[in-house]
N, C-alpha and C positions, 0 to 999 in steps of 0.2 A: 270236540277237537284238542289233542293236547299239543300239537305242533303240526307246522306244513314248512318245509324245508323246499326252494325251486333249484334243485340242485344242477340244474340249463337244461338247454334245450326242451325234451319231452321226458326228462325227470323229474319227476316229482317227487316225497317225499312224503306222504300224510302217517301223523302217528294222532290216530285211535283210541283213547282208550288202552292206550299200554300194546294196542296190535301196530304193526308199519308195511304201512301197502306204498309197493316201490310203484311207477308206472315208468313204464319203454323204458327201462334200462341204460345207460348207456354212460360208462363211467371210466373210458379211456381221454384219451388228450386229444386224440387225431383220429381222421375216419379219411381214406385218400389224402386231397390238399385239401380237407378241411381239416384247421387248427385250433383245439380252444382257446376263449381268448379272455373268459376268467379262472377263478381260484379251480385248481383239481379238485375233483370230488372230495368229500370227508373218504379216507379210507375204513368207519367203522359202519358207513350205511351199510355194505352191503352183508354185513355178518347180524346188524340189527332185523333186517327183512322177514318178517311174516307172512307177505301175499306179495306177487307179482301181477302187473296187469302187463299185457303186452297189448297194444292196440291192433298194428299190424307190421308186416315184413319188409317195410324199406329198413336199409345199413343200420340209419339212425336212429330206430324204432324199438329192432328186436336186433341186437347185436350180440354176437353167439361168446365172443368172449367176455363182454359187461357180464354175462348172465353165468357165464363159469363161474365167475367171482361171489356169485350166492351160493348156499349150502343149494343140495342136492333134490333137498329134503322139502326143501321150499316151493308151496304148490305155485302152480304159474301157470295162471288162465288165460289162455288165447282165442283166436279166432276161429271155428271148426274151417281143419283141414291143413291146420301150420304146427303140428307135433313134432312136426322133424325137426322144427332147428333149436326150440328148447330139449329136444334130446341130444343132439349136438353135440350144447352146452353141457351133458351133466342131469339133466335135472328128471327127478323117477315120479313127482308130482305132478302131470300136465291136465289141465280141465279143460278140453273145449267147450266152447259158447258160442251161441248165434245172437245176432238181433233177437232180442225179447222174450232169450230164456235170462234166466237166474242162477247164483251161483251162494251158499252160505259159508262163509267162515265165520264160525264162533257167536255172535251178535251184530257179525256184517252181513249184510245182503249185495250182493253186487248182479245189475243186471246190463245185460249189452244192448246196446242201442244203434241206431244207424252213422254210420260215418261216411261221407261223401266224397270219395280222395281214391288215388289209383293202388290195386292191390298187389301189383306185379314187385318180381322180386327179381333178378336175374341169373339163381340157381334155384331156379322151382322153373320145372317146365311143363306143367300143367296149367289149368283155366288157376285165374288170378285167384285168388283167399281174401275175401271179403273185408276190408279194416272194418273196425269198431270205435265206440266209443264206451265209455261205462258208466252209468249211473252207481253213487256206492252209497248208500243207507246206513248209520247207525249211528245210537245214542234220540234220535230224535231230530239229525241231520244230511240233507240231501248234497251230493255232490255230485258234481258233473265234471268227466275228464272227458274232456275230443277227442282225446289223441290227436290226428289231421285230420280238416276235416272244412267243408265250405260249406256256405248257407244250404241248404234242403228242406223242402218238403215237408212237414212235419215236425220241425225242432220245437215247436212251436209246445206242444206235445210235453216237452220233458219237465216244464213246469209243473210248479212251481220247485224252485230251488234254493239252495243257503248260498252255496258259494258254487263258482263255474269257475274251470281252470281253462280256460278257451290262445288258442296258437291264434297268434298275428304275425307271424313273420316265416322268415326259416333260416339261412345259412348264407343268406349275399345278398347283391344290390334290387333284386327281385323275387316277387311271390308267383309263383307261376300259380296254374289252374287245380283244383281241389285244395285251397290253402285257403283261408283266411288270412285277413289285414289287418291294419285297422279300421278301418270304414268296416267291410263289411261282419270284421268281428263287436261291432256296436250294435250294427243290427243287429246281427245273433242276441246282443242282452235283452231287446225291444222284443226277441222271440220270449226269452227263455227267462227275462227276469227275475235273475239270482238277488237275493242280496248283497253278495259281495262276488266280485270278479277279480283274479288272478290273471294276468296276461303271462304265457310261456311260451315256450317254442323261438325266443328273442335273445341277441346277447352274447351266442355261450360258441358256436361256430364261426368261423370266414376263412374265405380261402387265403393259402397265405399271401402273405403279401400285401392285401388288397386292405388292409386293415390302416394302411396309412393313406391310402389313395382315397379310399373313403368309408371314414370310417364313421360316419351321419347313422349310418344302416344298424350299427348295434348299440346305438343311445335311442333314437329319435322314435322309433314303433311302441314301443308302450308308452311315453309321453304322447302323443297321437292317438293312441288309440283312450288314453283317457279323457284326452279334449275331447276327444268324439263322441265318447260314451257321456260327458256332462250335459254335451248340447245335446243328446236324443232321452237318455234315460239318467236325467241328474239323482233317482231315488234311487241308480244300482251306485254301488261305493265299489272302488275302485281301489282296488292294492297294488304296488307296485312291486315288488321282491325282488333284487338283483339276483343274477347266480353267484350259487353258492349262500345264499342268507336264508334266515327264517323269517317265519310269522307267529307271535307268541299270541297266545288263546285268549288273550284281552283284545287283538284285531282283527280274531276271525266268526 
């Protein structure tokens, strides 16, 4: 892996052998009452994207405006039934996938895996569309991008892994059902046992004004996750990457 950039929230840029993979791109600085607390995303990121992975349809993960910044010819992988929203963004190469199915992109293989999360979207009148996680294999390295998920039966079957990108929080002082928190994310590591874990889905968005009242939820979750991991699975290395920062190849 050439580099890993935690853009913020569920958005990570993975650069694998010169290919840039972008997960759940949210590239704007606000969503309703939520405001970005860290640096704005590098404006060069949309132009670098060679492949986009969408885990589910919640607006903080499938953002039509953000996807519209990416070239319409960039392949976009989505859960089965979710073509409508990337098409709204102008995407022309949309590839639907379901749990257990694989898609190849050059020398990269992407497998859709289970995510235990709510598939509801407010502008969708049909049945909820099943959220996904993804396992990305390239150059002998196996990376798990969980999207949004809680613990689920069968999670241990994902291992062994080289890298796990695990959501550990959300965008406020509480984490609801269908999400991992620092304790349950450490428990997930006991099941999947990656060599390296990078916590995501923290420290990026927060309701306007609440930062001054309860700032701890922007900084404490990854520290709690690292502590819980050291207690439960000390053999797993945790790298805390701040929103907007990158992890160099020698740390991966």
